Backbone of each chain as ProteinMPNN parsed JSONL, in Angstrom:
{"seq_chain_A": "MLILFLKGDMKYTVKAFGITRDILGGREKTIEFEGQTVAELRKSLQEKYPALIGLKSLLIAVNNQYAEDTTELQEVDEIALIPPVSGG", "coords_chain_A": {"N_chain_A": [[-19.847, -14.936, -106.842], [-16.523, -15.277, -105.989], [-14.631, -17.018, -103.744], [-11.472, -17.061, -102.509], [-9.314, -19.279, -100.891], [-6.405, -18.732, -99.42], [-3.345, -20.264, -98.728], [-1.803, -19.039, -96.213], [1.045, -17.506, -94.562], [1.879, -18.649, -91.32], [1.427, -17.035, -88.196], [3.404, -16.44, -85.498], [3.871, -15.746, -82.045], [6.736, -15.059, -80.338], [8.553, -15.452, -77.404], [11.511, -13.987, -76.131], [14.462, -14.712, -74.357], [17.248, -13.941, -72.188], [20.301, -14.034, -73.916], [19.08, -14.228, -76.377], [17.115, -12.332, -76.329], [18.591, -10.018, -76.597], [19.605, -10.495, -79.167], [17.313, -10.678, -80.81], [16.28, -8.241, -80.302], [14.242, -7.563, -78.561], [11.659, -8.405, -76.102], [9.623, -9.888, -77.045], [8.587, -11.176, -80.117], [6.875, -11.102, -83.252], [6.656, -13.692, -85.464], [6.495, -14.55, -88.822], [5.961, -17.265, -90.836], [6.044, -20.045, -93.132], [6.142, -22.591, -92.14], [5.472, -25.243, -89.674], [6.553, -26.704, -87.593], [8.633, -26.974, -84.641], [11.332, -27.23, -85.331], [11.326, -26.043, -87.848], [10.624, -23.462, -87.179], [12.852, -22.685, -85.679], [14.802, -22.747, -87.672], [13.845, -20.767, -89.391], [14.055, -18.534, -87.724], [16.819, -18.475, -87.354], [17.625, -17.843, -89.882], [16.608, -15.281, -90.131], [17.802, -13.999, -87.994], [20.88, -14.312, -87.843], [22.814, -14.381, -85.814], [21.892, -16.107, -83.917], [22.814, -18.573, -84.617], [25.356, -18.9, -83.646], [25.091, -19.624, -80.994], [25.521, -21.793, -78.167], [23.46, -23.565, -77.742], [20.007, -23.811, -78.679], [17.128, -24.133, -77.47], [13.595, -24.656, -77.677], [10.661, -23.667, -76.096], [7.337, -24.701, -75.641], [4.286, -23.647, -74.559], [5.229, -23.557, -71.881], [6.819, -25.821, -71.659], [9.68, -27.787, -72.486], [10.154, -28.352, -75.923], [10.03, -30.814, -78.571], [11.873, -31.112, -81.655], [10.097, -31.918, -83.585], [7.651, -31.131, -82.725], [4.475, -29.751, -83.332], [3.348, -26.474, -84.043], [0.876, -24.206, -82.809], [-0.891, -21.198, -83.612], [-1.813, -20.027, -81.32], [-0.176, -20.888, -79.327], [2.087, -20.523, -76.526], [5.207, -19.552, -77.091], [8.663, -19.874, -76.546], [12.051, -18.825, -76.677], [14.84, -20.589, -75.633], [17.873, -20.062, -74.741], [21.229, -21.268, -73.805], [20.967, -22.25, -70.446], [21.585, -20.707, -67.237], [21.089, -20.646, -64.504], [20.942, -20.552, -60.876]], "CA_chain_A": [[-18.769, -14.489, -105.971], [-15.486, -16.3, -105.868], [-13.85, -16.867, -102.511], [-10.197, -17.781, -102.604], [-8.639, -19.553, -99.623], [-4.966, -18.764, -99.67], [-2.557, -20.813, -97.621], [-0.9, -17.952, -95.829], [2.043, -17.769, -93.539], [1.412, -18.701, -89.931], [2.006, -15.946, -87.398], [3.664, -16.915, -84.136], [4.484, -14.803, -81.104], [7.848, -15.764, -79.702], [9.214, -14.735, -76.306], [12.964, -14.148, -76.191], [15.091, -14.524, -73.058], [18.703, -13.955, -72.123], [21.004, -13.492, -75.077], [18.17, -14.161, -77.54], [16.42, -11.048, -76.225], [19.52, -9.058, -77.21], [19.731, -10.769, -80.602], [16.06, -10.342, -81.502], [15.999, -6.826, -80.052], [12.976, -7.364, -77.848], [11.204, -9.514, -75.249], [8.612, -10.652, -77.762], [8.559, -10.837, -81.541], [5.942, -11.877, -84.064], [7.38, -14.303, -86.581], [5.605, -15.115, -89.834], [6.621, -18.151, -91.796], [5.127, -21.041, -93.669], [6.275, -23.893, -91.51], [4.638, -25.499, -88.512], [7.229, -27.417, -86.52], [9.655, -26.275, -83.862], [12.572, -27.209, -86.122], [11.159, -25.057, -88.925], [10.659, -22.147, -86.544], [14.253, -22.389, -85.352], [15.515, -22.463, -88.939], [13.375, -19.466, -89.862], [14.64, -17.52, -86.848], [18.257, -18.402, -87.612], [17.808, -17.12, -91.157], [16.307, -13.869, -89.911], [18.741, -13.514, -86.982], [21.994, -15.267, -87.933], [23.585, -14.473, -84.563], [21.39, -17.246, -83.152], [23.543, -19.786, -85.005], [26.559, -19.001, -82.827], [24.829, -20.009, -79.608], [25.857, -23.183, -77.83], [22.232, -24.333, -77.929], [18.792, -22.995, -78.752], [15.927, -24.948, -77.281], [12.352, -23.903, -77.793], [9.625, -24.142, -75.182], [5.963, -24.46, -76.09], [3.378, -23.71, -73.406], [6.005, -23.756, -70.65], [7.531, -27.098, -71.613], [10.644, -27.983, -73.557], [9.51, -29.019, -77.054], [10.866, -31.563, -79.527], [11.95, -30.486, -82.991], [8.943, -32.32, -84.398], [6.404, -30.585, -82.16], [3.778, -28.837, -84.246], [2.964, -25.246, -83.359], [-0.386, -23.522, -83.115], [-0.688, -19.752, -83.465], [-2.163, -19.613, -79.953], [0.795, -21.418, -78.374], [3.088, -19.645, -75.937], [6.486, -20.074, -77.589], [9.781, -19.126, -75.971], [13.404, -19.252, -77.02], [15.588, -20.936, -74.436], [19.313, -20.229, -74.97], [21.817, -22.04, -72.694], [20.53, -21.732, -69.146], [22.685, -20.464, -66.296], [20.52, -20.281, -63.214], [21.614, -21.083, -59.692]], "C_chain_A": [[-17.765, -15.61, -105.799], [-14.706, -16.039, -104.583], [-12.587, -17.703, -102.658], [-9.654, -18.029, -101.201], [-7.156, -19.675, -99.921], [-4.275, -19.387, -98.463], [-1.518, -19.78, -97.248], [0.133, -18.416, -94.843], [1.363, -17.832, -92.174], [2.136, -17.598, -89.164], [2.173, -16.437, -85.976], [4.268, -15.797, -83.295], [5.519, -15.559, -80.31], [8.45, -14.887, -78.611], [10.716, -15.009, -76.396], [13.576, -13.82, -74.838], [16.604, -14.516, -73.199], [19.297, -13.351, -73.38], [20.092, -13.399, -76.301], [17.352, -12.879, -77.518], [17.29, -9.952, -76.844], [19.553, -9.243, -78.726], [18.471, -10.364, -81.364], [15.671, -8.878, -81.29], [14.666, -6.598, -79.37], [12.569, -8.589, -77.076], [10.258, -10.432, -76.015], [8.615, -10.21, -79.212], [7.5, -11.678, -82.231], [6.694, -12.386, -85.274], [6.354, -14.893, -87.543], [6.406, -16.045, -90.713], [5.685, -19.29, -92.119], [5.11, -22.341, -92.884], [5.379, -24.064, -90.294], [5.351, -26.196, -87.366], [8.243, -26.515, -85.814], [10.944, -26.159, -84.663], [12.492, -26.156, -87.226], [11.181, -23.641, -88.367], [12.094, -21.749, -86.239], [15.012, -21.997, -86.604], [15.129, -21.08, -89.456], [13.973, -18.332, -89.033], [16.132, -17.356, -87.128], [18.541, -17.691, -88.931], [17.606, -15.629, -90.953], [17.319, -13.23, -88.951], [19.938, -14.459, -86.924], [22.83, -15.389, -86.663], [23.111, -15.636, -83.697], [22.188, -18.517, -83.426], [24.761, -19.99, -84.12], [26.328, -19.439, -81.395], [25.148, -21.477, -79.392], [24.641, -24.082, -78.013], [21.069, -23.361, -78.04], [17.597, -23.934, -78.677], [14.715, -24.042, -77.412], [11.334, -24.52, -76.853], [8.268, -23.774, -75.751], [5.052, -24.668, -74.893], [4.096, -24.176, -72.145], [6.651, -25.125, -70.52], [8.536, -27.149, -72.743], [9.977, -28.795, -74.671], [10.527, -29.78, -77.892], [10.884, -30.81, -80.84], [10.708, -30.775, -83.83], [7.625, -31.768, -83.875], [5.777, -29.606, -83.139], [3.218, -27.655, -83.464], [1.576, -24.792, -83.775], [-0.14, -22.038, -82.904], [-0.97, -19.287, -82.047], [-1.145, -20.078, -78.908], [1.653, -20.304, -77.787], [4.445, -20.257, -76.278], [7.601, -19.235, -77.011], [11.104, -19.712, -76.433], [14.183, -19.456, -75.733], [17.059, -21.125, -74.817], [19.911, -20.964, -73.773], [21.484, -21.415, -71.34], [21.721, -21.6, -68.196], [22.14, -19.988, -64.958], [21.351, -20.854, -62.083], [22.773, -20.223, -59.233]], "O_chain_A": [[-18.125, -16.748, -105.5], [-14.185, -14.943, -104.38], [-12.648, -18.908, -102.903], [-9.544, -17.096, -100.406], [-6.716, -20.608, -100.592], [-4.592, -19.066, -97.318], [-0.478, -19.664, -97.897], [0.109, -19.546, -94.356], [0.38, -17.132, -91.926], [3.291, -17.275, -89.441], [1.199, -16.808, -85.321], [5.075, -15.004, -83.78], [5.22, -16.575, -79.683], [8.812, -13.735, -78.851], [11.135, -16.126, -76.7], [13.264, -12.792, -74.238], [17.165, -15.008, -74.178], [18.862, -12.3, -73.85], [20.322, -12.562, -77.174], [16.938, -12.389, -78.568], [16.785, -9.066, -77.533], [19.532, -8.268, -79.477], [18.556, -9.774, -82.441], [14.833, -8.341, -82.015], [14.029, -5.565, -79.57], [13.057, -9.688, -77.339], [10.109, -11.607, -75.677], [8.641, -9.015, -79.505], [7.253, -12.822, -81.849], [7.295, -11.612, -86.019], [5.462, -15.639, -87.138], [7.426, -15.647, -91.276], [4.661, -19.478, -91.462], [4.149, -23.106, -92.968], [4.626, -23.162, -89.926], [4.806, -26.272, -86.265], [8.642, -25.464, -86.315], [11.577, -25.104, -84.672], [13.471, -25.463, -87.505], [11.698, -22.726, -89.008], [12.506, -20.62, -86.504], [15.775, -21.031, -86.601], [15.984, -20.315, -89.905], [14.351, -17.294, -89.575], [16.648, -16.239, -87.14], [19.564, -17.023, -89.082], [18.329, -14.81, -91.52], [17.649, -12.052, -89.089], [20.002, -15.319, -86.046], [23.49, -16.407, -86.461], [23.853, -16.102, -82.833], [22.242, -19.422, -82.593], [25.161, -21.126, -83.868], [27.29, -19.609, -80.647], [25.057, -22.293, -80.308], [24.783, -25.242, -78.401], [21.138, -22.231, -77.556], [17.125, -24.455, -79.688], [14.808, -22.822, -77.273], [11.164, -25.739, -76.814], [8.075, -22.678, -76.276], [5.047, -25.739, -74.285], [3.63, -25.07, -71.44], [6.994, -25.554, -69.418], [8.289, -26.623, -73.829], [9.317, -29.8, -74.404], [11.711, -29.446, -77.925], [10.02, -29.975, -81.105], [10.32, -29.974, -84.68], [6.59, -31.925, -84.522], [6.455, -28.746, -83.701], [2.684, -27.815, -82.367], [1.157, -24.965, -84.919], [0.72, -21.656, -82.11], [-0.432, -18.269, -81.609], [-1.24, -19.704, -77.739], [1.916, -19.29, -78.433], [4.783, -21.344, -75.81], [7.502, -18.008, -76.985], [11.256, -20.927, -76.562], [14.184, -18.597, -74.851], [17.458, -22.231, -75.181], [19.193, -21.262, -72.819], [21.69, -20.222, -71.119], [22.728, -22.293, -68.338], [22.661, -19.049, -64.357], [22.339, -21.552, -62.31], [23.431, -20.55, -58.245]]}, "seq_chain_B": "MIKLTEKTIDIQKVIDTASSLGAGAVNVFVGTVRNNAHGKTVLWLEYEAYETMAVAEIRKIIDEASHRWPLLGWAVSHRIGTLRPGETSVVVAVSTPHRKDSFEACQFIIDTLKANAPIWKKEVFEDGEEWVSARPEMAMRG", "coords_chain_B": {"N_chain_B": [[7.432, -24.733, -51.208], [8.123, -22.699, -53.874], [9.946, -20.104, -54.99], [10.448, -17.141, -56.811], [12.25, -14.261, -56.641], [12.8, -10.711, -56.417], [13.765, -9.665, -54.208], [15.99, -9.714, -51.339], [16.885, -12.963, -50.334], [15.277, -14.667, -47.722], [16.914, -16.632, -45.861], [16.562, -18.147, -43.535], [13.827, -18.423, -43.503], [13.396, -20.088, -45.676], [14.651, -22.387, -44.744], [13.057, -22.925, -42.506], [10.601, -23.435, -43.751], [11.18, -25.791, -45.074], [11.639, -27.512, -43.031], [10.857, -30.245, -40.77], [9.168, -32.008, -38.222], [9.519, -34.708, -38.244], [11.946, -35.06, -39.31], [15.431, -35.865, -39.327], [17.317, -34.354, -40.338], [18.002, -31.241, -41.928], [18.898, -30.11, -44.993], [20.765, -27.635, -46.539], [21.381, -25.708, -49.392], [23.209, -22.925, -50.288], [23.529, -20.658, -52.77], [25.947, -18.408, -53.926], [26.997, -15.168, -55.097], [29.883, -14.922, -56.915], [32.902, -12.947, -56.81], [34.508, -12.96, -58.995], [35.347, -14.04, -62.307], [36.584, -15.905, -65.012], [39.113, -14.898, -64.557], [38.653, -12.219, -64.129], [37.351, -9.272, -62.513], [34.136, -9.397, -61.221], [31.551, -7.14, -61.505], [28.771, -6.988, -61.116], [25.91, -9.24, -61.267], [23.309, -10.036, -63.558], [20.235, -11.456, -63.291], [17.78, -13.329, -65.003], [14.538, -14.658, -65.6], [12.314, -17.046, -67.072], [9.529, -16.949, -65.865], [7.052, -18.432, -65.38], [7.597, -20.903, -66.572], [9.928, -21.597, -65.244], [9.11, -22.041, -62.627], [7.452, -24.233, -63.112], [9.322, -26.111, -64.063], [11.004, -26.384, -61.838], [9.214, -27.444, -60.068], [8.82, -29.937, -61.265], [11.324, -31.013, -60.831], [11.413, -31.188, -58.059], [9.333, -33.03, -57.732], [10.508, -35.293, -58.881], [12.656, -35.627, -57.158], [11.255, -36.194, -54.841], [10.311, -38.703, -55.403], [12.6, -40.17, -55.457], [13.918, -39.827, -53.018], [13.101, -39.831, -49.495], [11.531, -37.25, -48.971], [10.574, -34.979, -46.496], [10.093, -32.367, -46.253], [10.52, -29.338, -48.199], [12.027, -26.574, -49.951], [12.501, -23.936, -52.245], [14.203, -21.077, -53.299], [14.821, -18.477, -55.544], [16.755, -15.767, -56.652], [16.019, -12.998, -58.765], [17.005, -10.388, -61.041], [19.268, -7.696, -60.245], [22.308, -8.606, -58.835], [24.872, -8.364, -56.422], [28.387, -9.167, -55.825], [28.77, -11.596, -53.279], [26.144, -11.648, -52.53], [23.203, -13.699, -52.03], [22.139, -15.984, -54.378], [20.516, -18.206, -54.777], [18.582, -20.517, -52.873], [18.271, -23.758, -51.663], [16.449, -26.058, -49.824], [16.017, -29.076, -48.045], [14.333, -31.598, -46.132], [14.794, -34.689, -44.46], [14.277, -38.002, -43.04], [16.767, -39.194, -42.374], [20.234, -38.247, -42.539], [21.842, -38.814, -44.831], [20.212, -39.055, -47.11], [19.32, -36.443, -47.232], [21.548, -34.925, -48.037], [22.011, -35.982, -50.576], [19.577, -35.515, -51.944], [19.377, -32.738, -51.857], [21.613, -31.948, -53.337], [20.962, -33.083, -55.8], [18.689, -31.571, -56.492], [19.642, -28.873, -56.762], [21.626, -29.246, -58.718], [20.12, -30.164, -60.899], [18.336, -28.097, -61.249], [20.112, -26.137, -62.087], [20.8, -27.201, -64.528], [18.431, -27.361, -66.001], [16.42, -25.37, -65.455], [14.707, -22.542, -66.773], [16.412, -20.053, -66.439], [18.603, -17.332, -66.455], [21.91, -15.904, -66.303], [23.784, -12.911, -66.464], [27.056, -11.818, -66.614], [28.668, -8.935, -65.446], [31.377, -7.034, -66.228], [34.24, -4.811, -65.845], [35.108, -4.237, -68.389], [33.106, -5.061, -70.104], [30.223, -7.194, -70.805], [28.623, -10.406, -70.357], [26.549, -13.078, -71.294], [26.316, -15.898, -69.395], [27.775, -18.923, -70.408], [26.622, -18.853, -72.973], [27.808, -18.899, -75.46], [29.926, -21.121, -77.389], [32.736, -20.609, -77.416], [33.255, -18.961, -75.318], [34.034, -16.283, -75.606], [35.221, -12.997, -74.834], [33.148, -10.176, -74.762], [32.969, -6.83, -75.663]], "CA_chain_B": [[7.572, -23.337, -51.623], [9.043, -22.351, -54.968], [9.813, -18.654, -55.048], [11.379, -16.306, -57.584], [12.072, -12.967, -55.993], [13.808, -9.671, -56.632], [14.214, -9.202, -52.882], [16.964, -10.557, -50.644], [16.264, -14.212, -49.885], [15.276, -14.911, -46.283], [17.407, -18.01, -45.811], [15.934, -18.834, -42.404], [12.445, -18.756, -43.872], [13.48, -21.259, -46.557], [14.969, -23.52, -43.862], [11.869, -23.215, -41.681], [9.584, -24.028, -44.614], [11.583, -27.156, -45.422], [11.837, -28.329, -41.832], [9.765, -31.144, -40.391], [9.447, -32.651, -36.939], [9.92, -36.088, -38.495], [13.246, -35.079, -39.981], [16.662, -35.837, -38.557], [18.251, -33.452, -41.011], [17.614, -30.269, -42.956], [20.097, -29.81, -45.763], [20.555, -26.349, -47.208], [22.393, -25.199, -50.317], [23.117, -21.479, -50.514], [24.358, -20.22, -53.893], [26.356, -17.02, -53.714], [27.604, -14.512, -56.261], [31.343, -14.803, -56.827], [33.385, -11.633, -57.257], [35.45, -13.087, -60.099], [35.077, -15.059, -63.324], [37.545, -15.82, -66.125], [40.238, -14.061, -64.128], [38.302, -10.797, -64.087], [36.471, -8.878, -61.405], [32.712, -9.266, -61.544], [30.94, -5.984, -60.841], [27.478, -7.507, -60.655], [25.242, -10.192, -62.153], [21.888, -9.793, -63.815], [19.504, -12.715, -63.459], [16.493, -13.218, -65.682], [13.866, -15.957, -65.593], [11.008, -17.264, -67.722], [9.031, -17.309, -64.542], [6.049, -19.51, -65.329], [8.23, -22.179, -66.884], [10.924, -21.909, -64.211], [8.373, -22.652, -61.509], [7.006, -25.564, -63.567], [10.479, -27.009, -64.124], [11.468, -26.66, -60.479], [8.224, -28.36, -59.504], [9.129, -31.277, -61.812], [12.55, -31.472, -60.167], [11.013, -31.573, -56.703], [8.575, -34.282, -57.866], [11.434, -36.397, -59.086], [13.402, -35.814, -55.909], [10.342, -36.822, -53.872], [10.212, -40.131, -55.721], [13.877, -40.845, -55.235], [14.306, -39.73, -51.608], [11.913, -39.63, -48.639], [11.487, -35.856, -48.522], [9.504, -34.599, -45.572], [9.819, -30.957, -46.518], [11.441, -28.773, -49.175], [11.76, -25.183, -50.327], [13.481, -23.381, -53.191], [14.007, -19.655, -53.563], [15.834, -17.997, -56.492], [16.714, -14.325, -56.902], [16.181, -12.46, -60.118], [17.349, -8.969, -60.977], [20.684, -7.361, -60.134], [22.915, -9.113, -57.604], [26.282, -8.0, -56.279], [29.186, -10.225, -55.191], [28.466, -11.857, -51.88], [24.707, -11.852, -52.299], [22.697, -15.056, -52.22], [21.358, -16.079, -55.614], [19.543, -19.295, -54.712], [18.613, -21.366, -51.687], [17.5, -25.005, -51.752], [16.47, -26.758, -48.531], [15.198, -30.294, -47.963], [14.487, -32.357, -44.889], [14.562, -36.133, -44.588], [14.475, -38.646, -41.736], [18.178, -39.437, -42.11], [21.0, -37.187, -43.204], [22.436, -39.173, -46.134], [19.239, -38.699, -48.141], [19.19, -34.988, -47.344], [22.674, -34.443, -48.852], [21.833, -36.413, -51.972], [18.414, -34.842, -52.54], [19.689, -31.316, -52.017], [22.525, -31.814, -54.48], [20.203, -33.384, -57.025], [17.779, -30.469, -56.822], [20.357, -27.712, -57.27], [22.299, -29.61, -59.967], [19.132, -30.272, -61.976], [17.855, -26.726, -61.462], [21.113, -25.431, -62.893], [20.831, -27.773, -65.88], [17.151, -27.315, -66.717], [15.467, -24.273, -65.208], [14.903, -21.416, -67.691], [16.922, -18.902, -65.698], [19.866, -16.957, -67.092], [22.639, -14.817, -65.665], [24.745, -12.16, -67.26], [28.141, -11.265, -65.793], [29.065, -7.587, -65.86], [32.766, -6.727, -65.886], [34.596, -3.428, -66.154], [35.302, -4.042, -69.832], [32.044, -5.655, -70.912], [29.299, -8.093, -70.133], [28.5, -11.658, -71.073], [25.602, -14.074, -70.817], [27.113, -17.072, -69.024], [27.655, -20.174, -71.188], [25.786, -18.749, -74.178], [28.538, -19.218, -76.693], [30.895, -22.191, -77.163], [34.132, -20.257, -77.202], [33.368, -18.101, -74.134], [34.834, -15.097, -75.939], [34.809, -11.783, -74.129], [32.538, -9.184, -75.652], [33.009, -5.476, -75.103]], "C_chain_B": [[8.564, -23.254, -52.775], [8.865, -20.854, -55.174], [10.877, -18.053, -55.96], [11.179, -14.904, -57.051], [13.161, -11.982, -56.355], [14.372, -9.184, -55.298], [15.253, -10.174, -52.309], [16.267, -11.8, -50.101], [16.382, -14.33, -48.368], [15.643, -16.387, -46.095], [16.736, -18.784, -44.676], [14.518, -19.261, -42.742], [12.423, -19.993, -44.774], [13.732, -22.511, -45.714], [13.726, -23.923, -43.059], [10.777, -23.885, -42.498], [9.896, -25.485, -44.914], [11.598, -28.082, -44.212], [10.612, -29.166, -41.498], [10.144, -31.813, -39.078], [9.887, -34.096, -37.11], [11.321, -36.21, -39.067], [14.396, -35.085, -38.982], [17.665, -34.887, -39.176], [17.514, -32.479, -41.907], [18.899, -29.926, -43.684], [19.835, -28.561, -46.587], [21.707, -26.057, -48.151], [22.148, -23.706, -50.476], [24.059, -21.126, -51.647], [24.675, -18.753, -53.725], [27.031, -16.47, -54.965], [29.096, -14.331, -56.01], [31.792, -13.451, -57.349], [34.34, -11.729, -58.436], [35.002, -14.194, -61.044], [36.048, -14.829, -64.461], [38.7, -14.887, -65.783], [39.93, -12.581, -64.059], [37.365, -10.527, -62.913], [35.037, -8.73, -61.902], [32.149, -8.072, -60.779], [29.571, -6.363, -60.274], [26.963, -8.527, -61.664], [23.816, -9.724, -62.381], [21.236, -11.135, -64.101], [18.155, -12.438, -64.088], [15.847, -14.597, -65.669], [12.611, -15.925, -66.449], [10.177, -17.848, -66.577], [8.046, -18.468, -64.519], [6.705, -20.864, -65.597], [9.259, -22.575, -65.824], [10.247, -22.57, -63.016], [7.936, -24.064, -61.884], [8.167, -26.557, -63.579], [10.979, -27.369, -62.728], [10.499, -27.62, -59.801], [8.484, -29.797, -59.988], [10.341, -31.86, -61.101], [12.225, -31.936, -58.751], [10.232, -32.889, -56.751], [9.508, -35.465, -58.026], [12.216, -36.686, -57.81], [12.535, -36.535, -54.872], [10.17, -38.304, -54.133], [11.484, -40.875, -55.369], [14.317, -40.845, -53.778], [13.07, -39.434, -50.768], [11.841, -38.2, -48.099], [10.3, -35.631, -47.588], [9.123, -33.138, -45.787], [10.832, -30.453, -47.528], [11.07, -27.321, -49.435], [12.872, -24.708, -51.244], [13.171, -21.909, -53.39], [15.152, -19.161, -54.442], [15.645, -16.506, -56.706], [16.679, -14.072, -58.398], [16.463, -10.971, -59.977], [18.854, -8.8, -60.828], [21.228, -7.827, -58.789], [24.393, -8.752, -57.575], [27.058, -9.137, -55.643], [28.881, -10.353, -53.709], [26.995, -12.093, -51.623], [24.323, -13.295, -52.59], [21.8, -15.101, -53.449], [20.265, -17.138, -55.522], [19.709, -20.052, -53.395], [17.712, -22.574, -51.936], [17.587, -25.673, -50.394], [15.55, -27.968, -48.595], [15.377, -30.913, -46.592], [14.077, -33.803, -45.12], [14.767, -36.769, -43.222], [15.957, -38.81, -41.376], [19.049, -38.598, -43.02], [21.516, -37.548, -44.586], [21.491, -38.758, -47.273], [19.153, -37.186, -48.324], [20.324, -34.392, -48.175], [22.408, -34.736, -50.333], [20.699, -35.644, -52.645], [18.714, -33.376, -52.803], [20.6, -31.104, -53.221], [21.795, -32.06, -55.793], [19.358, -32.177, -57.45], [18.554, -29.289, -57.399], [21.055, -28.041, -58.588], [21.308, -29.616, -61.136], [18.512, -28.906, -62.282], [18.833, -25.986, -62.376], [21.133, -25.938, -64.325], [19.568, -27.456, -66.68], [16.309, -26.061, -66.571], [15.743, -23.106, -66.162], [15.179, -20.132, -66.921], [18.295, -18.617, -66.288], [20.564, -15.881, -66.301], [23.651, -14.209, -66.621], [25.778, -11.585, -66.305], [28.507, -9.894, -66.327], [30.456, -7.301, -65.315], [33.039, -5.264, -66.201], [34.648, -3.205, -67.659], [34.235, -4.725, -70.676], [31.125, -6.539, -70.106], [29.054, -9.314, -70.998], [27.429, -12.536, -70.452], [26.375, -15.361, -70.594], [26.752, -18.27, -69.896], [26.883, -20.068, -72.487], [26.497, -19.219, -75.429], [29.615, -20.246, -76.415], [32.277, -21.701, -76.786], [34.342, -19.372, -76.0], [34.217, -16.864, -74.405], [34.334, -13.897, -75.17], [34.242, -10.804, -75.131], [32.542, -7.838, -74.96], [31.679, -4.771, -75.208]], "O_chain_B": [[9.708, -23.691, -52.655], [7.771, -20.389, -55.493], [12.053, -18.411, -55.888], [10.053, -14.409, -57.014], [14.31, -12.366, -56.575], [15.321, -8.402, -55.257], [15.363, -11.315, -52.757], [15.203, -11.712, -49.489], [17.454, -14.118, -47.801], [14.785, -17.267, -46.162], [16.382, -19.95, -44.845], [14.062, -20.324, -42.324], [11.54, -20.842, -44.652], [13.117, -23.555, -45.931], [13.395, -25.104, -42.95], [10.101, -24.793, -42.013], [8.993, -26.317, -44.998], [11.572, -29.303, -44.362], [9.49, -28.844, -41.887], [11.309, -32.143, -38.854], [10.549, -34.654, -36.235], [11.824, -37.312, -39.284], [14.355, -34.418, -37.948], [18.732, -34.64, -38.614], [16.534, -32.834, -42.562], [19.876, -29.502, -43.067], [18.805, -28.448, -47.251], [22.872, -26.146, -47.764], [21.032, -23.273, -50.76], [25.273, -21.278, -51.505], [23.796, -17.947, -53.421], [27.566, -17.22, -55.782], [29.517, -13.69, -55.048], [31.149, -12.87, -58.223], [34.924, -10.726, -58.847], [34.359, -15.159, -60.631], [36.311, -13.687, -64.836], [39.199, -14.167, -66.648], [40.844, -11.764, -63.942], [36.691, -11.421, -62.402], [34.769, -8.027, -62.877], [32.259, -8.003, -59.555], [29.263, -6.093, -59.113], [27.5, -8.663, -62.764], [23.2, -9.102, -61.516], [21.626, -11.853, -65.021], [17.479, -11.462, -63.762], [16.551, -15.606, -65.723], [11.931, -14.902, -66.539], [10.134, -19.058, -66.36], [8.195, -19.39, -63.717], [6.401, -21.851, -64.928], [9.436, -23.76, -65.542], [10.758, -23.544, -62.463], [8.035, -24.985, -61.073], [8.016, -27.704, -63.158], [11.334, -28.518, -62.466], [10.913, -28.503, -59.05], [8.379, -30.748, -59.214], [10.382, -33.054, -60.803], [12.72, -32.971, -58.306], [10.441, -33.765, -55.911], [9.329, -36.505, -57.394], [12.41, -37.841, -57.432], [13.023, -37.38, -54.121], [9.916, -39.079, -53.211], [11.455, -42.057, -55.027], [15.014, -41.761, -53.344], [12.102, -38.854, -51.263], [12.063, -37.969, -46.91], [9.176, -36.046, -47.869], [7.989, -32.73, -45.538], [11.887, -31.061, -47.705], [9.946, -26.896, -49.173], [14.04, -25.037, -51.044], [12.022, -21.533, -53.622], [16.32, -19.393, -54.13], [14.527, -16.033, -56.913], [17.237, -14.832, -59.189], [16.198, -10.37, -58.936], [19.624, -9.667, -61.24], [20.684, -7.49, -57.737], [25.078, -8.828, -58.595], [26.464, -9.992, -54.986], [28.752, -9.364, -52.988], [26.63, -12.678, -50.603], [25.026, -14.012, -53.301], [20.826, -14.354, -53.55], [19.201, -16.984, -56.123], [20.815, -20.204, -52.877], [16.563, -22.442, -52.357], [18.683, -25.84, -49.859], [14.444, -27.894, -49.13], [16.428, -30.777, -45.965], [13.146, -34.097, -45.869], [15.362, -36.154, -42.336], [16.355, -38.596, -40.231], [18.656, -38.271, -44.14], [21.622, -36.67, -45.443], [21.925, -38.182, -48.271], [18.94, -36.701, -49.435], [20.097, -33.455, -48.94], [22.556, -33.877, -51.202], [20.841, -35.178, -53.775], [18.348, -32.837, -53.848], [20.385, -30.195, -54.023], [21.986, -31.337, -56.771], [19.324, -31.816, -58.626], [18.159, -28.753, -58.434], [21.079, -27.204, -59.491], [21.619, -29.134, -62.225], [18.203, -28.601, -63.433], [18.428, -25.299, -63.314], [21.451, -25.182, -65.243], [19.629, -27.299, -67.899], [15.553, -25.722, -67.482], [16.899, -22.722, -66.339], [14.321, -19.262, -66.774], [19.058, -19.537, -66.585], [19.912, -15.033, -65.691], [24.269, -14.881, -67.447], [25.432, -10.945, -65.312], [28.641, -9.714, -67.537], [30.684, -7.323, -64.105], [32.188, -4.565, -66.749], [34.285, -2.138, -68.153], [34.453, -4.944, -71.867], [31.232, -6.625, -68.882], [29.246, -9.277, -72.213], [27.396, -12.722, -69.235], [27.022, -15.862, -71.513], [25.578, -18.585, -70.093], [26.517, -21.093, -73.062], [25.912, -19.833, -76.321], [30.177, -20.259, -75.319], [32.933, -22.297, -75.932], [35.483, -19.048, -75.671], [35.011, -16.442, -73.564], [33.14, -13.794, -74.886], [34.789, -10.625, -76.22], [32.156, -7.728, -73.796], [31.552, -3.624, -74.78]]}, "name": "protein", "num_of_chains": 2, "seq": "MLILFLKGDMKYTVKAFGITRDILGGREKTIEFEGQTVAELRKSLQEKYPALIGLKSLLIAVNNQYAEDTTELQEVDEIALIPPVSGGMIKLTEKTIDIQKVIDTASSLGAGAVNVFVGTVRNNAHGKTVLWLEYEAYETMAVAEIRKIIDEASHRWPLLGWAVSHRIGTLRPGETSVVVAVSTPHRKDSFEACQFIIDTLKANAPIWKKEVFEDGEEWVSARPEMAMRG"}
C-alpha cells in the first residue's frame, strides 16, 4: 500500500467586518491557499477580491490581536480583516 | 466597565462607575452623532464592532492610561447598531485626584479608541451610504 502525503492548500476561516464584509459578501469566508503568513493571506484575498486593494488600509487580526505581516497562521486561528476603523 | 451595547447609553451610570471618593474630578467625554458630513445630511449611522477584540483593545488602552495617569476609576461604553443624529455613540469617563490628569487621560482614551478599536461606522445619506474613512479619496458611492 502506498500512502501519498500531498502538501495541500491550507484552509483558513476569515471574519470580515465593515466594508470588507460588503466586498467579500459575507461575515465569514473560508479561504484556501498555499501560503502561511498574514502577508500571503492578504495578497491571496486581494487577488480573489480586487476591491480590497482600493482600501486605505487592510490590517489583519489573529486571535483578537493586530498581527504583523510575518505572523504565521494556523488553521485553528481566529482571523479577521480590519479595514480602516472609525469607532467613537 | 467596558461595554458595547445596542441600547441607549446610560451616561449617569458610566459616570457613577468611574467615580471615586478619592477623586477631585470625573472627566466625561460624550460622543454624539452629527447630522451632517461632507456637506450632506446624515440620515443615520450604522456601527459595527468586532466585539471580542474591541473589548481587548479598549482594555489595553485603559491599562496604558492607568500607567500614565493616576486613575482611580474609569468606564467606557460604546453603542453599536443604528444611531440617529443627536444620539450618544460613546461615553468615556475617568476619575483622578486632580483635574489636569482627568482631562489628559480622558482625551487619551477616546483618541486611542478611535485610532485602534475594531469598530466601524457607516454613514447613510439620502443618495447613498459610505463606510467612514475606508477609501483614500472619500468618493461618494450611490
